[in-house]
C-alpha positions as a printed NumPy array, in Angstrom:
array([[  38.105,  -70.195,    5.213],
       [  34.991,  -72.164,    4.353],
       [  32.743,  -72.47 ,    1.404],
       [  29.747,  -74.462,   -0.193],
       [  30.541,  -76.159,   -3.324],
       [  27.878,  -77.474,   -5.46 ],
       [  27.843,  -81.176,   -6.939],
       [  24.847,  -81.506,   -9.404],
       [  22.961,  -78.639,   -7.77 ],
       [  23.806,  -80.246,   -4.011],
       [  25.579,  -77.96 ,   -1.069],
       [  29.014,  -79.76 ,    0.216],
       [  30.424,  -78.135,    2.885],
       [  33.967,  -77.459,    2.588],
       [  37.356,  -75.631,    4.782],
       [  40.537,  -74.501,    2.964],
       [  43.14 ,  -75.507,    5.653],
       [  46.223,  -73.383,    5.484],
       [  48.76 ,  -75.644,    7.195],
       [  48.058,  -78.933,    4.675],
       [  47.199,  -75.941,    1.59 ],
       [  44.129,  -78.245,    0.534],
       [  40.409,  -78.194,    0.543],
       [  38.436,  -80.843,    2.994],
       [  34.777,  -81.484,    2.14 ],
       [  31.922,  -82.694,    5.017],
       [  31.637,  -86.427,    4.36 ],
       [  27.99 ,  -86.409,    5.251],
       [  27.244,  -83.71 ,    2.642],
       [  29.597,  -86.023,   -0.074],
       [  27.679,  -89.082,    0.823],
       [  23.832,  -87.102,    0.443],
       [  25.132,  -86.04 ,   -3.137],
       [  26.443,  -88.99 ,   -4.155],
       [  23.456,  -91.629,   -3.033],
       [  20.614,  -89.867,   -2.298],
       [  20.123,  -91.355,    0.883],
       [  17.299,  -90.231,    2.965],
       [  19.985,  -90.345,    5.892],
       [  23.302,  -89.836,    4.931],
       [  24.986,  -89.685,    8.549],
       [  23.361,  -93.314,    8.873],
       [  24.406,  -94.439,    5.555],
       [  28.193,  -93.374,    6.189],
       [  28.146,  -95.237,    9.566],
       [  26.868,  -98.423,    8.084],
       [  29.826,  -97.694,    5.489],
       [  32.099,  -97.474,    8.244],
       [  31.194, -100.556,   10.033],
       [  31.239, -102.479,    6.863],
       [  34.842, -101.662,    6.249],
       [  35.957, -102.16 ,    9.53 ],
       [  34.545, -105.748,    9.513],
       [  36.893, -106.487,    6.342],
       [  39.873, -104.804,    8.234],
       [  39.656, -101.112,    6.899],
       [  39.58 ,  -98.188,    9.409],
       [  37.733,  -95.284,    7.07 ],
       [  37.784,  -92.885,   10.473],
       [  41.591,  -92.915,   10.398],
       [  41.625,  -91.424,    7.385],
       [  39.181,  -88.563,    8.296],
       [  40.155,  -85.164,   10.274],
       [  37.216,  -82.956,   11.892],
       [  37.026,  -79.268,   11.404],
       [  34.134,  -76.881,   12.545],
       [  31.712,  -76.298,    9.559],
       [  29.047,  -73.21 ,    9.509],
       [  25.247,  -75.07 ,    9.959],
       [  21.96 ,  -73.731,   10.287],
       [  20.478,  -75.223,   13.693],
       [  16.629,  -75.431,   14.68 ],
       [  16.078,  -71.887,   15.624],
       [  17.668,  -70.858,   11.766],
       [  20.856,  -69.319,   13.477],
       [  24.591,  -70.105,   11.789],
       [  26.562,  -71.93 ,   14.336],
       [  29.954,  -73.767,   13.969],
       [  29.878,  -77.457,   14.275],
       [  32.348,  -80.159,   14.03 ],
       [  32.327,  -82.407,   11.151],
       [  34.512,  -84.994,    9.862],
       [  35.873,  -84.269,    6.568],
       [  38.075,  -85.695,    3.951]])
């Protein structure tokens, strides 16, 4: 089950994991909502690089799920995203 959550009127894609019995949220959407970055994917990449240098690997605490997105043709498609 996937769902859209709102944070200060910004959409954050989420998915419920029956296996873990908890919600997971798209990292890119959370970064976009919290930072107002023009390029949240690049922002997340730079955070990961900075933390990697300091000895923490953020990617190991992330999972991947397929979430719905609208492609360039306006169609809903499933795409793999990192979630926390």
